[in-house]
C-alpha positions in Angstrom: -18.4 -0.9 10.3 -18.3 -3.7 12.9 -20.2 -6.2 10.7 -17.7 -9.0 9.7 -19.5 -9.2 6.4 -18.1 -5.8 5.5 -14.5 -7.1 5.9 -12.8 -7.0 2.5 -9.5 -8.4 3.7 -8.8 -10.7 6.6 -5.3 -11.8 7.6 -5.0 -14.4 10.4 -1.8 -15.5 12.2 0.4 -14.9 9.2 4.0 -16.2 9.3 6.4 -15.6 6.4 9.9 -17.0 6.1 12.4 -16.1 3.3 15.7 -17.6 2.2 17.0 -21.1 1.5 16.7 -24.0 4.0 20.1 -23.2 5.4 19.6 -19.5 5.8 15.9 -19.3 6.3 14.7 -16.2 8.2 11.4 -15.4 9.7 10.3 -12.0 8.3 6.7 -11.8 9.5 5.5 -13.3 12.8 1.9 -14.1 13.7 0.4 -11.0 12.0 -3.4 -10.6 12.1 -5.4 -7.7 10.8 -8.4 -6.8 8.7 -9.5 -4.1 6.3 -13.1 -3.2 5.7 -14.9 -2.1 2.5 -14.1 1.6 1.8 -11.6 1.8 4.6 -8.1 3.3 4.5 -5.5 1.6 6.6 -1.8 2.6 7.2 0.9 0.1 7.6 3.8 1.8 9.3 7.3 0.5 10.0 11.0 1.3 9.4 12.9 0.0 6.4 13.4 -3.8 6.7 10.5 -4.3 9.1 8.6 -6.5 6.6 6.0 -4.0 5.2 6.6 -4.9 1.6 6.8 -8.6 2.4 3.2 -8.4 3.7 2.1 -6.7 0.5 3.9 -9.2 -1.7 2.3 -12.0 0.3 -1.2 -10.6 -0.2 -0.5 -10.5 -3.9 0.7 -14.1 -4.0 4.3 -13.2 -4.9 5.5 -14.6 -1.6 4.1 -17.8 -0.1 3.3 -17.7 3.6 4.6 -20.5 5.8 1.5 -20.3 8.1 -1.7 -18.4 8.4 -4.8 -17.5 6.3 -5.5 -14.7 3.9 -9.1 -14.1 2.8 -10.1 -11.4 0.3 -13.7 -10.6 -0.6 -14.8 -14.0 0.6 -12.1 -16.0 -1.2 -9.4 -17.9 0.7 -6.2 -16.7 -1.1 -3.7 -18.8 0.9 -3.4 -22.1 -0.8 -4.2 -20.8 -4.3 -2.6 -22.7 -7.1 -0.7 -20.9 -9.8 -3.7 -21.1 -12.1 -6.1 -19.8 -9.4 -3.7 -16.8 -8.8 -3.6 -16.0 -12.5 -7.4 -16.0 -12.7 -7.6 -13.9 -9.6 -5.1 -11.3 -10.8 -6.8 -10.9 -14.2 -10.0 -9.7 -12.3 -8.0 -6.8 -11.0 -9.9 -6.5 -7.7 -6.6 -6.3 -5.7 -4.0 -3.9 -7.2 -0.5 -2.8 -6.2 1.3 0.5 -6.8 5.0 0.1 -6.6 7.3 2.4 -4.7 9.4 3.4 -7.8 7.0 4.3 -10.7 9.9 4.7 -13.2 11.0 1.0 -12.6 7.4 -0.3 -12.6 6.5 1.3 -15.9 7.8 -0.2 -19.1 10.2 2.5 -20.6 9.4 1.3 -24.1 5.7 1.8 -23.8 3.8 5.1 -24.0 1.8 5.9 -20.9 -1.4 5.3 -22.8 -0.2 1.8 -23.7 0.9 1.1 -20.1 -2.5 2.1 -18.8 -4.4 0.1 -21.5 -2.4 -3.1 -21.1 -4.6 -4.6 -18.3 -7.7 -3.9 -20.4 -6.2 -5.6 -23.4 -5.3 -8.6 -21.3 -8.9 -8.9 -20.1 -10.1 -8.8 -23.7 -13.5 -7.3 -22.9 -13.2 -3.9 -24.5 -12.8 -2.5 -28.0 -9.9 -0.2 -28.9 -12.2 2.8 -28.9 -13.5 1.9 -25.4 -10.0 1.4 -24.1 -8.8 4.8 -25.4 -11.9 6.4 -23.8 -11.3 4.7 -20.5 -7.6 5.7 -20.4 -8.3 9.3 -21.3 -11.0 9.6 -18.6 -8.7 8.0 -16.0 -5.8 10.4 -17.0 -8.1 13.3 -16.3 -9.3 11.7 -13.1 -5.7 11.6 -11.7 -5.0 15.2 -12.9 -3.0 14.3 -16.0 -3.5 15.9 -19.4 -4.7 13.3 -21.9 -2.0 14.4 -24.4 0.6 13.0 -21.9 -0.7 9.5 -22.8 1.5 9.6 -25.9 4.7 10.2 -24.0 7.1 7.8 -22.4 7.8 7.5 -18.7 11.2 9.2 -18.9 9.6 12.3 -20.3 7.5 12.9 -17.2 8.2 14.4 -13.8 8.3 12.1 -10.7 4.9 13.3 -9.6 3.4 12.7 -13.0 4.9 9.2 -13.1 3.5 8.4 -9.7 0.0 9.5 -10.8 0.3 7.3 -13.9 1.2 4.4 -11.6 -1.8 5.1 -9.4 -4.0 5.3 -12.6 -2.7 1.9 -13.8 -3.7 0.4 -10.4 -7.2 1.9 -10.9 -7.8 0.9 -14.5 -9.5 -2.4 -13.6 -11.6 -0.7 -10.8 -10.1 -2.6 -7.9 -11.8 -3.0 -4.5 -8.4 -2.6 -2.7 -5.4 -0.6 -3.8 -2.1 -1.3 -2.0 0.3 1.7 -2.1 3.9 1.0 -1.3 5.7 4.2 -0.1 3.8 6.2 -2.8 5.3 9.6 -1.9 8.7 8.8 -0.4 10.7 9.6 -3.5 8.8 12.9 -4.4 9.6 16.5 -3.6 7.2 18.5 -1.4 5.0 19.9 -4.3 4.5 16.5 -6.0 4.0 14.9 -2.6 1.1 17.1 -1.9 -0.5 16.5 -5.3 -0.3 12.7 -4.9 -1.6 12.8 -1.4 -4.5 14.9 -2.6 -5.2 12.3 -5.3 -5.2 9.5 -2.7 -7.6 11.5 -0.5 -9.9 11.8 -3.4 -9.8 8.0 -3.9 -10.5 7.5 -0.2 -13.6 9.8 -0.3 -14.8 7.8 -3.3 -14.8 4.6 -1.2 -11.9 2.7 -2.6 -10.2 0.7 0.1 -6.5 1.6 0.5 -3.6 -0.1 2.3 -1.0 2.7 2.6 2.5 1.4 3.3 5.0 3.9 4.6 7.9 4.5 7.1 6.5 8.0 7.6 3.6 8.3 10.0 3.1 12.0 9.0 2.1 10.9 5.5 -0.3 8.4 6.8 -1.9 10.4 9.6 -4.3 12.5 7.6 -5.0 9.7 5.1 -6.1 6.7 7.1 -8.9 5.5 9.3 -6.7 2.9 11.1 -3.0 2.4 11.5 -1.0 -0.8 11.9 2.5 -0.5 13.4 5.1 -3.1 12.3 8.4 -3.5 14.2 10.9 -6.2 13.2 8.2 -8.4 11.6 5.7 -8.1 14.5 2.5 -6.1 14.4 3.1 -4.4 17.8 0.2 -2.0 17.7 -3.0 -1.3 15.8 -6.1 0.9 16.3 -7.7 3.9 14.8 -5.2 6.4 13.6 -6.3 8.9 16.2 -5.8 6.4 19.0 -2.4 5.4 17.7 -1.2 9.0 17.5 -2.8 10.3 20.7 -2.3 7.2 22.9 0.6 5.1 21.6 1.3 2.0 23.6 4.4 0.4 22.2 7.9 2.1 22.6 8.5 2.0 18.9 5.2 3.9 18.2 6.0 6.4 20.9 9.4 7.0 19.3 7.9 7.5 15.9 5.4 10.0 17.1 7.7 11.7 19.5 10.2 12.3 16.7 7.5 14.1 14.6 6.6 17.5 16.1 3.7 17.9 13.8 2.0 14.8 15.3 3.1 15.0 18.9 1.9 17.7 21.3 5.5 17.9 22.5 8.4 16.4 20.7 10.5 14.0 22.7 13.8 15.4 23.9 17.1 13.4 23.3 17.0 11.8 26.8 13.4 10.5 26.2 14.3 9.1 22.8 17.4 7.4 24.2 15.2 5.8 26.9 12.7 4.5 24.4 15.5 3.1 22.2 16.9 1.2 25.2 13.4 -0.2 25.9 13.1 -1.2 22.2 16.4 -3.1 22.5 14.6 -5.6 24.8 12.2 -6.7 22.1 
């Protein structure tokens, strides 16, 4: 996996500023990372660290102030509005929002929500679209009869599986998942994580955004750690968990007994927080 030709996504020296000219704030500073074909990468950081901003920038919803983004050989940074529209219709890069209830149109049945991207492409008959949506529903452990229901009629876990299915309907090369299990109870959380593991084994590239390292640990090949807009650490997930280098990563792992051999005591956590204050 060291061949650069296998790199699906390449982000180089990315800076992102948000706000008006008078209140302009730097959200992302000099971020560089890559993601290879079939690889699952975790992007970890606390709320407000800039995780979703990176995702929105990859999708062209936020314009970077500096840096380059290359996806599947295409230089996305610098795309015109027309070029972005053409790129999005292809569906090779898809995004699953954190809140499935808000991301699904409440006035559309689940079947119509799933079918919408296929209708936009205009390459399939109604019969083909129905077949594809039913097959995909089964693939994400949803009964096909649920396709005739509305989002409000489903449980949180079912809605999240629909959101994942909608991201998969155009057979993307990369699926970006923004906190996909943070709003779920433990039973639904397990089901969605099992679904994502199935996608990983199938070879779909995943960028798994979360504030919870525990959710990412068993799901990813590599992990990126974001702290206040800086990528402070990255490596294989095993390396990041077993040999964390940055104080923030140490604090994350030491606060999770299921990941750390010995959880940090209060004194050690306080020392790490003091060290973080210097950054």
